[in-house]
C-alpha positions as CSV (number, residue, x, y, z in Angstrom):
1,X,42.1,148.4,0.5
2,X,40.8,145.6,-1.0
3,X,37.9,145.7,-3.6
4,X,36.0,143.5,-1.9
5,X,33.4,143.6,-5.6
6,X,34.0,143.2,-9.6
7,X,32.5,146.2,-11.7
8,X,32.0,145.4,-15.1
9,X,29.9,149.2,-16.7
10,X,28.7,149.4,-19.9
11,X,26.3,151.8,-21.6
12,X,22.7,149.9,-20.1
13,X,20.1,150.8,-18.2
14,X,20.3,147.5,-16.7
15,X,22.3,146.8,-14.1
16,X,22.7,142.9,-12.7
17,X,24.0,142.4,-9.6
18,X,24.8,139.9,-7.3
19,X,26.2,141.1,-4.1
20,X,25.8,137.6,-1.5
21,X,27.5,136.4,-4.8
22,X,30.9,136.2,-3.3
23,X,32.7,133.4,-0.5
24,X,36.5,135.0,0.3
25,X,37.5,137.0,3.4
26,X,40.1,139.1,4.5
27,X,42.7,136.5,6.5
28,X,42.8,138.1,9.5
29,X,39.0,137.4,10.2
30,X,39.1,134.3,8.4
31,X,41.8,132.9,11.4
32,X,38.5,133.7,13.7
33,X,35.9,132.3,11.7
34,X,33.5,129.5,13.4
35,X,31.9,128.5,10.3
36,X,33.0,125.8,8.1
37,X,33.6,126.6,4.4
38,X,30.3,124.5,3.7
39,X,28.1,126.4,6.6
40,X,29.0,129.5,4.9
41,X,28.6,128.7,1.3
42,X,25.0,127.3,2.7
43,X,24.4,130.4,3.4
44,X,26.1,132.2,0.6
45,X,24.3,132.6,-3.0
46,X,26.7,131.0,-4.8
47,X,27.2,130.8,-8.9
48,X,24.3,133.9,-8.9
49,X,27.3,135.5,-10.6
50,X,26.9,133.7,-13.1
51,X,23.3,135.0,-13.9
52,X,24.7,138.6,-14.1
53,X,25.7,138.2,-17.6
54,X,22.7,138.9,-18.8
55,X,23.3,142.6,-18.8
56,X,26.7,144.6,-20.0
57,X,27.2,146.3,-16.5
58,X,27.0,143.9,-13.6
59,X,28.3,144.3,-10.2
60,X,29.2,140.7,-7.9
61,X,30.6,140.8,-5.1
62,X,33.9,139.0,-4.0
63,X,33.9,138.6,-0.5
64,X,31.2,136.8,1.7
65,X,28.3,138.3,3.2
66,X,29.7,137.0,7.2
67,X,33.0,139.8,6.2
68,X,29.9,142.4,5.1
69,X,26.5,142.0,4.2
70,X,26.0,144.6,1.1
71,X,22.3,143.9,1.4
72,X,22.1,144.9,5.5
73,X,21.8,148.1,7.0
74,X,25.1,149.6,7.5
75,X,24.6,149.4,11.1
76,X,23.6,145.7,11.3
77,X,25.9,144.8,8.4
78,X,28.5,143.0,10.0
79,X,27.3,139.1,12.4
80,X,28.9,140.0,15.3
81,X,26.0,137.9,17.6
82,X,24.9,134.5,16.2
83,X,20.7,136.2,16.3
84,X,22.5,138.6,13.9
85,X,22.8,135.3,11.3
86,X,19.8,133.1,12.4
87,X,21.3,131.4,15.3
88,X,24.7,131.1,13.7
89,X,28.1,131.1,15.9
90,X,29.7,133.5,13.3
91,X,33.1,133.2,15.9
92,X,35.6,131.5,17.1
93,X,36.2,135.4,19.0
94,X,34.6,138.1,18.0
95,X,36.4,140.2,15.7
96,X,38.0,143.3,17.3
97,X,36.5,147.3,16.6
98,X,39.5,148.3,13.8
99,X,38.6,144.5,12.2
100,X,34.8,146.0,12.2
101,X,35.8,149.3,11.0
102,X,37.8,147.8,7.5
103,X,34.6,146.1,7.0
104,X,32.3,149.1,6.7
105,X,35.2,150.9,4.6
106,X,34.6,148.2,2.7
107,X,31.0,148.5,3.2
108,X,31.1,152.1,2.3
109,X,33.3,152.0,-1.0
110,X,30.9,149.4,-2.2
111,X,27.9,152.1,-1.6
112,X,30.1,154.4,-3.1
113,X,31.0,153.1,-6.6
114,X,27.4,151.5,-6.9
115,X,26.2,155.5,-6.6
116,X,27.9,156.6,-8.9
117,X,27.1,153.8,-11.8
118,X,23.2,154.6,-10.7
119,X,23.5,158.2,-11.3
120,X,25.7,157.6,-14.5
121,X,22.9,155.0,-15.8
122,X,19.9,157.8,-15.1
123,X,21.5,160.6,-16.6
124,X,22.4,158.7,-20.0
125,X,19.1,157.0,-20.2
126,X,16.6,159.3,-17.7
127,X,15.3,155.4,-16.1
128,X,17.3,152.2,-15.5
129,X,16.5,149.1,-13.2
130,X,18.9,146.7,-11.4
131,X,18.3,143.2,-11.8
132,X,19.4,142.0,-7.6
133,X,19.8,138.3,-8.2
134,X,20.0,136.0,-5.1
135,X,19.1,133.2,-3.8
136,X,17.4,131.0,-1.4
137,X,17.7,127.1,0.6
138,X,14.5,124.9,1.0
139,X,16.0,122.4,2.1
140,X,17.1,122.5,6.1
141,X,16.6,119.6,7.5
142,X,19.3,118.0,6.4
143,X,20.7,116.7,3.4
144,X,18.0,113.8,3.4
145,X,15.5,116.0,4.8
146,X,12.3,116.8,2.9
147,X,12.1,120.4,0.7
148,X,9.9,123.4,2.4
149,X,6.4,123.5,1.7
150,X,6.2,124.7,-2.7
151,X,2.7,126.9,-1.8
152,X,5.4,129.3,0.5
153,X,9.0,128.6,-1.3
154,X,8.1,129.5,-5.4
155,X,11.1,129.1,-7.2
156,X,11.9,132.1,-8.6
157,X,10.9,135.3,-5.9
158,X,10.3,138.7,-6.9
159,X,10.6,140.8,-4.1
160,X,8.5,145.0,-4.7
161,X,8.0,145.6,-0.8
162,X,10.2,148.3,-1.0
163,X,9.1,150.6,-3.9
164,X,6.2,152.5,-4.6
165,X,4.7,149.5,-6.9
166,X,2.0,151.3,-8.1
167,X,4.7,153.7,-10.3
168,X,6.6,151.1,-11.5
169,X,3.5,148.3,-12.1
170,X,3.9,148.2,-16.0
171,X,7.6,147.8,-16.0
172,X,6.8,145.2,-12.9
173,X,3.6,143.2,-14.5
174,X,5.1,142.5,-17.6
175,X,8.5,141.9,-16.4
176,X,6.8,138.9,-14.5
177,X,4.9,137.6,-17.4
178,X,8.1,137.1,-19.0
179,X,9.1,135.4,-16.9
180,X,6.6,132.8,-16.3
181,X,5.9,132.6,-20.1
182,X,9.3,131.5,-20.4
183,X,9.8,128.1,-22.2
184,X,11.7,126.1,-18.9
185,X,12.7,123.2,-20.1
186,X,10.0,121.8,-21.3
187,X,7.9,123.8,-18.4
188,X,7.0,126.9,-16.8
189,X,8.7,128.2,-13.7
190,X,6.7,129.3,-10.6
191,X,7.4,132.7,-10.5
192,X,5.7,134.8,-7.1
193,X,5.7,138.5,-5.9
194,X,7.0,138.8,-2.5
195,X,6.0,135.3,-0.8
196,X,9.5,135.1,1.0
197,X,10.9,138.5,-0.2
198,X,9.9,141.8,-0.4
199,X,13.3,142.9,-1.1
200,X,15.8,144.1,1.9
201,X,18.0,147.2,2.2
202,X,20.1,147.1,-1.2
203,X,17.0,148.2,-3.3
204,X,15.6,149.7,-0.4
205,X,18.9,152.2,-0.1
206,X,18.5,151.8,-4.5
207,X,14.5,153.3,-3.8
208,X,15.3,156.3,-1.1
209,X,17.2,158.0,-3.6
210,X,15.9,157.2,-7.3
211,X,12.8,156.8,-6.4
212,X,11.1,158.1,-9.3
213,X,14.5,157.0,-11.3
214,X,15.7,153.3,-10.5
215,X,13.9,150.6,-10.1
216,X,15.7,147.0,-8.2
217,X,13.7,143.9,-8.8
218,X,15.3,141.9,-5.0
219,X,15.5,138.0,-7.7
220,X,15.3,135.2,-5.3
221,X,16.1,132.1,-7.1
222,X,15.0,129.1,-4.9
223,X,18.0,126.4,-4.6
224,X,16.2,124.1,-6.8
225,X,19.2,124.1,-8.8
226,X,21.8,123.2,-6.9
227,X,22.8,120.9,-4.1
228,X,22.5,123.8,-0.7
229,X,24.4,120.9,1.3
230,X,26.9,120.0,-1.1
231,X,26.9,123.2,-3.4
232,X,27.2,121.2,-6.9
233,X,25.1,123.2,-8.4
234,X,23.0,121.2,-12.0
235,X,24.8,122.8,-15.2
236,X,21.3,121.9,-17.5
237,X,19.3,124.6,-14.4
238,X,22.0,126.8,-14.2
239,X,21.2,127.4,-17.6
240,X,18.2,127.7,-17.7
241,X,17.6,129.7,-15.4
242,X,20.3,132.4,-17.4
243,X,18.1,131.8,-19.8
244,X,14.9,132.4,-18.2
245,X,16.7,135.9,-16.7
246,X,17.9,137.1,-20.1
247,X,14.6,136.7,-21.2
248,X,13.1,139.4,-19.5
249,X,15.8,141.7,-20.7
250,X,14.5,143.4,-24.1
251,X,10.9,143.9,-22.3
252,X,12.2,146.1,-19.2
253,X,14.9,148.2,-21.5
254,X,11.4,148.6,-24.0
255,X,9.1,149.3,-21.4
256,X,11.6,151.8,-19.6
257,X,11.8,153.8,-23.1
258,X,8.0,154.2,-22.8
259,X,8.8,155.8,-19.4
260,X,11.4,159.0,-21.3
């Protein structure tokens, strides 16, 4: 079975992931897709893999969420019907049961490897943080459409809705303060908690299995760093967001050290 993710592992209590970064699709499924490459790319999280370089341990999805969505519960991880994919008609004809089974096999293999990585981090450091990096659309009305209300769409949304917030409060508050305090091209980022997203199945899965030792921060970056309709990124914003996220790592490690 082809691995649908890449892993770079080092000795670190911080693991950075980009599980919606992927765009590849298995050939047997690609033939059935009704969506164009650009339509798929718009709903994926391109370029988030670049930001995982903030940590020595990083996990990056190589295959598209339209093959299997690693941030959904297993039973909902394959988009079969339009209602599974925000009303999008994903397939010209539905994948066979065998094709779907192969997607579930890849899903299971991914979670098995993540479990191994997290157990190693727990064994080595006692506690760990997963920086679960995503991006989200905010210009839904077409290339010339208006951007969504910024009051409801922060530049960075931190999802903490799947964890014991009180237990991890010092670490979360430090992370938010460091990210908000970063000098982002002469200003400060709009960073808010649980406005648009509270965290998907991936952080929920982590918190259910490591309730006392694992903290998964669901980091959703609004696609103000790119044109979400052409797929073209702004390299200045890309680098600045990387530096902003990187600036939080030392604080995370410091807060983790207090839990030992």
